[in-house]
GUDOLUM-141701 format. One record per residue (C-alpha): x, y, z. Coordinates in pm, whole numbers, padded with zeros to 5 digits, always signed. Each point is the difference from the previous one (the first is absolute). Layout:
<marfis>
XYZ ...
</marfis>
This chain:
<marfis>
+00000+00000+00000 +00123+00349-00081 +00075+00233+00285 -00190+00324+00033 +00142+00306-00172 +00064+00262+00265 -00124+00349-00079 -00107+00088+00356 +00077-00089+00359 -00072-00359+00108 -00338-00064+00163 +00021-00058+00375 -00130-00351+00065 -00326+00013+00196 -00336-00168-00029 -00153+00325-00126 +00266+00041-00270 -00018-00346-00159 -00204+00127-00294 +00265+00267-00064 +00276-00254-00059 +00120-00054-00358 -00205-00245-00203 +00296-00242-00029 -00021-00067+00375 -00249-00269+00104 -00205+00092+00308 -00245-00185+00227 -00336-00059-00167 -00165-00082+00333 -00148+00242+00252 +00252+00000+00284 -00254+00159+00237 -00194-00329-00003 +00299-00213+00105 +00010-00148+00349 +00301-00154+00172 +00067-00372+00018 +00379-00011+00023 +00260+00163+00223 +00345-00016-00155 +00302+00046+00227 +00324+00116-00163 -00136+00204-00284 +00289+00051-00238 +00051-00008-00374 -00034-00374-00041 -00342-00019+00161 -00132+00284-00213 +00132-00158-00320 -00122-00347+00091 -00282-00077+00247 -00160+00344-00029 +00014-00025-00381 -00186-00333+00003 -00272+00154+00219 -00015+00302-00230 -00052-00233-00298 -00290-00168+00175 -00158+00335+00080 +00035+00102-00364 -00233-00296-00070 -00248+00115+00263 +00116-00268+00244 +00154-00001+00350 -00134+00344+00093 -00019-00114+00364 +00368-00104-00001 +00168+00341-00011 +00339+00033+00167 +00092+00200+00309 +00375+00058+00022 +00194-00033+00324 +00356-00002+00125 +00210-00027+00313 +00319+00183-00105 +00092+00368-00021 +00035-00031-00378 -00361-00118-00015 -00109+00332+00149 +00175+00183-00283 -00170-00219-00259 -00334+00060+00171 +00044+00376-00027 +00067-00022-00371 -00286-00236-00079 -00263+00166+00219 +00079+00327-00175 -00097-00159-00332 -00308-00190+00125 +00195-00328+00012 +00023-00014-00379 +00309-00147-00165 +00138+00043-00351 +00141-00327-00131 +00244+00033-00289 +00069-00316-00198 +00350-00008-00144 +00019-00224-00302 +00287-00001-00251 -00263+00061-00270 -00172+00293+00172 -00114+00167+00319 -00354+00040+00133 -00169+00139+00309 -00313-00063+00201 -00138+00138+00324 -00128-00258+00248 -00247+00062+00280 -00053-00322+00197 +00151+00160+00311 -00233+00237+00184 +00181+00093+00322 +00332-00015+00182 -00006-00029+00379 +00201+00237+00220 +00329-00162+00105 +00030-00012+00379 +00258-00154+00230 -00264-00201+00187 -00178-00094-00324 -00335+00104+00147 -00151+00117-00335 +00108-00324-00167 -00141-00217+00279 -00331+00186-00017 -00021-00057-00376 +00080-00369+00038 -00286-00034+00247 -00247+00135-00258 -00217-00296-00115 +00007+00131-00357 +00369-00093-00018 +00026-00361-00116 +00358-00013-00126 +00316+00145+00153 +00286-00012-00249 +00368+00075+00050 +00315+00099-00185 +00253+00045+00279 +00310-00139-00185 +00149-00346+00026 +00182+00086+00322 -00302+00151+00173 -00163-00316+00139 +00212-00043+00315 +00089-00358-00091 +00297-00159+00173 +00276-00105-00240 -00021-00362-00119 -00293-00065+00232 -00270+00194-00179 -00198+00059+00318 -00042+00323+00191 +00315+00159+00139 -00124+00052+00355 +00326+00169+00098 -00045+00291-00239 -00053+00329+00190 -00311+00086-00204 -00160-00335+00079 +00090+00031+00369 -00162+00345+00001 -00319-00116-00171 -00036-00301+00229 +00027+00228+00304 -00219+00275-00151 -00266-00177-00211 -00227+00304+00003 +00271+00232-00131 +00210-00205-00241 +00275+00142-00217 -00005-00269-00272 -00250-00070-00276 -00050-00349+00142 -00069+00134+00346 -00265+00224-00155 -00152-00299-00181 -00019-00193+00328 -00155+00300+00178 -00255+00045-00279 -00095-00367+00014 -00036+00023+00378 -00251+00284-00040 -00192-00186-00269 -00021-00315+00209 -00124+00197+00302 -00263+00175-00213 -00109-00321-00172 +00092+00136-00343 +00190-00304-00121 +00348-00026-00150 +00160+00140-00313 +00249-00158-00240 +00364+00105+00035 +00163-00003-00345 +00374+00047-00052 +00113+00146-00333 +00374-00024+00071 +00256-00215-00181 +00027-00282+00252 -00037-00372-00049 -00314-00097+00186 -00073+00363+00083 -00344-00089+00136 +00143-00267+00228 +00272+00237+00121 -00258+00272+00068 -00211-00248+00194 +00299-00101+00213 +00076+00365+00076 -00356+00104+00086 -00092-00310+00200 +00340-00008+00169 -00029+00363+00106 -00355-00048+00132 +00118-00303+00196 +00240+00218+00198 -00276+00219+00146 -00331-00186-00045 +00013-00377-00063 -00380-00025-00035 +00005+00266-00271 +00287-00182-00171 -00208-00319-00010 -00295+00193-00148 +00221+00157-00267 +00151-00339-00088 -00349-00148-00041 -00186+00286-00168 +00238+00228-00192 +00127-00101-00346 +00348+00077-00132 +00013-00082-00373 +00336-00056-00163 +00069+00214-00304 +00256+00065-00271 +00020+00356-00131 +00205+00137-00287 +00048+00335-00172 +00319+00203-00029 -00073+00339+00154 +00290+00248+00024 +00032+00257+00275 -00136+00345-00080 +00260+00270-00063 +00052+00305-00221 -00028-00206-00319 -00338-00142+00099 -00128+00341+00110 +00104+00136-00339 -00188-00281-00176 -00327+00085+00171 +00039+00370-00072 +00060-00085-00365 -00347-00153+00006 -00141+00329+00125 -00050-00115+00360 +00130+00149+00322 +00020-00317+00214 +00244+00005+00292 -00002-00380+00040 -00024-00162-00345 +00098-00361-00060 +00179-00147-00300 -00015-00370-00081 +00073-00256-00267 -00266-00143-00232 -00020-00328+00192 -00194-00101+00310 -00069-00331+00168 -00191-00092+00314 -00049-00361+00106 -00216-00038+00308 -00142-00270+00223 -00378+00021+00014 -00022+00006+00380 -00197+00302+00123 -00201-00028+00321 -00206+00315-00065 -00036-00002-00377 +00210+00157-00276 -00033+00202-00321 -00042-00203-00324 +00370+00034-00080 -00006-00281-00255 -00196+00234-00230 +00309+00221-00041 +00263-00266-00051 +00092-00112+00352 +00075-00373+00014 -00188-00171+00284 +00162-00333+00081 +00081-00245+00277 +00360-00028-00126 +00147+00345+00054 +00324-00163+00115 +00110-00110-00348 -00064+00346-00145 +00181+00177+00281 +00300-00232-00012 +00040+00069-00371 -00029+00375+00045 +00207+00036+00316 +00282-00220-00126 +00021+00125-00356 -00099+00367+00034 +00074+00097+00361 +00318-00204+00035 +00097+00121-00347 -00045+00359+00112 +00257-00052+00275 +00242-00173-00239 -00012+00305-00227 -00023+00279+00255 +00291-00087+00228 +00239-00036-00292 -00144+00315-00158 +00043+00204+00318 +00365-00097+00035 +00067+00090-00364 -00188+00330+00010 -00306-00082-00212 -00307+00208+00076 -00291-00216-00120 -00094-00364-00048 -00019+00050-00377 +00356+00138+00019 +00104-00323+00172 -00155-00213-00274 +00191+00209-00257 +00331-00092+00166 +00118-00315-00186 +00171-00153+00302 -00283+00060+00245 -00254-00124-00256 +00202-00319-00063 +00036-00053+00377 -00374+00043+00049 -00088-00239-00283 +00240-00273+00112 -00104+00008+00367 -00366-00005-00096 +00032-00285-00251 +00240-00226+00189 -00064+00068+00369 -00352+00142+00036 -00225-00148-00272 +00075-00360+00111 -00186+00090+00322 -00301+00162-00169 -00300-00206-00115 -00222+00097-00296 -00339+00160+00072 -00313-00022-00214 +00136+00032-00356 +00324+00180+00089 +00334-00179+00004 +00276+00147+00220 +00211+00076-00309 -00289+00195-00157 -00050+00194+00321 +00371+00088+00008 -00026+00142-00353 -00296+00214+00112 +00194+00127+00301 +00303+00086-00213 -00218+00208-00233 -00157+00181+00293 +00334+00072+00166 +00141+00134-00327 -00288+00249-00053 +00186+00335-00022 -00322+00193+00063 -00009-00136+00355 +00256+00195+00200 +00011-00251+00284 +00299+00102+00204 +00266-00239+00117 -00029+00164+00339 -00372-00082+00033 +00047-00360-00106 +00303-00053+00226 -00175+00154+00302 -00033-00222+00310 +00226-00274-00131 +00008-00154+00347 -00365-00094-00047 +00006-00060-00373 +00303-00229-00014 -00140-00200+00290 -00338-00032-00168 +00089-00027-00369 +00347-00153-00041 +00102-00200+00304 -00289-00252-00015 +00124-00095-00350 +00352-00046+00140 -00133-00235+00265 -00198-00208-00251 +00292-00015-00241 +00235-00125+00272 -00243-00278+00092 -00032-00094-00368 +00376+00005-00058 -00042+00272-00261 +00233+00290-00080 -00005+00307+00226 +00294+00183-00161 -00208+00282-00148 -00218+00035+00310 +00314+00021+00214 +00129+00271-00232 -00331+00188+00037 +00046-00007+00378 +00360+00117-00034 -00116+00293-00215 -00252+00094+00269 +00274-00011+00264 +00222+00221-00217 -00287+00245-00059 -00057+00028+00375 +00356+00129+00041 -00159+00328-00106 +00219+00104-00292 -00010-00071-00372 +00305-00108-00196 +00037+00355-00132 +00039+00121+00359 -00341+00166+00029 -00214-00054+00307 -00299-00233+00015 -00254+00175+00218 -00132-00223+00284 -00262-00225-00154 -00111-00248+00263 -00162+00027+00345 +00305-00189+00128 +00256+00189-00209 +00235+00098+00282 +00041-00360+00116 +00029-00131-00356 +00268+00255-00089 +00201-00083+00308 -00003-00372-00080 +00073+00066-00370 +00315+00189+00100 +00117-00300+00205 -00088-00236-00286 +00243+00177-00232 +00280-00200+00160 -00206-00273+00166 -00299-00090-00225 -00128-00262+00244 -00108+00278+00236 -00277+00098-00239 -00155-00347+00005 +00016-00009+00381 -00298+00238+00002 -00227-00286+00099 -00309+00224+00001 +00025-00013-00380 +00203-00311-00082 -00094-00243+00275 +00236-00296-00027 +00117+00072-00355 +00344+00103+00129 +00048-00369+00083 -00082-00118-00354 +00340-00031-00172 -00128+00012-00359 -00172+00332+00061 +00244+00150+00253 +00310-00084-00208 -00158+00144-00317 -00102+00315+00185 +00351+00042+00143 +00158-00039-00343 -00237+00244-00173 +00022+00272+00265 +00379-00013+00000 +00000+00029-00381 -00240+00294+00009 +00220+00186+00248 +00324-00082-00181 -00097+00026-00370 -00342+00166-00002 -00359-00101-00064 +00036-00025-00378 +00285-00249+00035 -00214-00212+00231 -00299+00018-00237 +00211-00099-00299 +00163-00286+00188 -00339-00140+00101 -00148+00033-00350 +00300-00185-00146 -00026-00290+00249 -00082-00336-00159 
</marfis>
């Protein structure tokens, strides 16, 4: 679609200005004043607005799901800033689709409110107690579920969890607010809601259940039993590449004639695979392309291992070598060859086909998506929170490969590249800005690993017992020493040339 030709100032995005937007911009065809809430979404960032909120918007465009509008919520200071921007534009969002063949824009309106962000989460708890709310969804990042490393269950030693267990009426976490909301609903006889994770985690519904029930158990065992029996936690796989919003994205939306302070850009691909387990009903999501299935696991394994693990393989090498975007990484012959070889020889053997898609076909799709130059998906965004993402996306493959007697050379190199990245400098001497909640600790260990690589693997909170697995530990030691002595490109080339 052609962008609007600018002859005047952009139109400030508001409900009352929708009809003033350029004709090339699609707008809601439904009457937003007739919408009523059915969903509270916690962690309302770009991904949610490009994914779940878009699916709801599509239903509403068909005259469906008008009682499933979204109320936004958050528990972090950054959520308050997002709330201010979105409330000022009536919770409307401009979505800009970036396709190599063209660019298009639409305004979506499935979200109708954004709750005030408070330290005690009182507004959120009150909203969760509202019987109209039947689904509570979350995007709180892979590391936001308070799961103990290699156990998967609730980390009861985390300060936030200790606080919420001692102060169940004034929790600081999203999960504490969910428990408090369910407590109010149970007391009022209003019944449960479904808690639906939209984060990139294997078994995200099961993990969410463990966190919510485990937290309730610490303060109210009877409530925990009720939640375990009555609340549903469907597993889901979600997929859409959604870059962070910066000056480039703000310029895109202005080029369309819109003054939107929180636009979202995204690729021309979406996927949502969802278990049909909803204790209080759900929108007819299958009418807009959502796959409802009992076997989410196979879909999520394929996506997490090929796409999410692949992201880390590209991003850590790219950060060390000074690349800015994922498409830049795929344009680097050595990084691209490294990515392809690890995927084909060490990851795809542990990925099963789903429906009519073979793992090799899925890899080709992912390569095309990663190479899309219109998507300025920064290396920094993709590499963020490696301590959670490596643990979730890469290390389970290492463990399976070791059991199967398969090669882990490329996976060990991927871990060595992460360790080198965490040193905090690129090979050109420039600084890598802290990019992990645990950056200070990671950088300190990375500095020790420069001369003693084994120290990196002794971080048992990430690697468990892998330091005691000679095939992995020896390969890691060899690769990290080569990276520090000869550079990342030498290590990449050496791996690619291995027979």
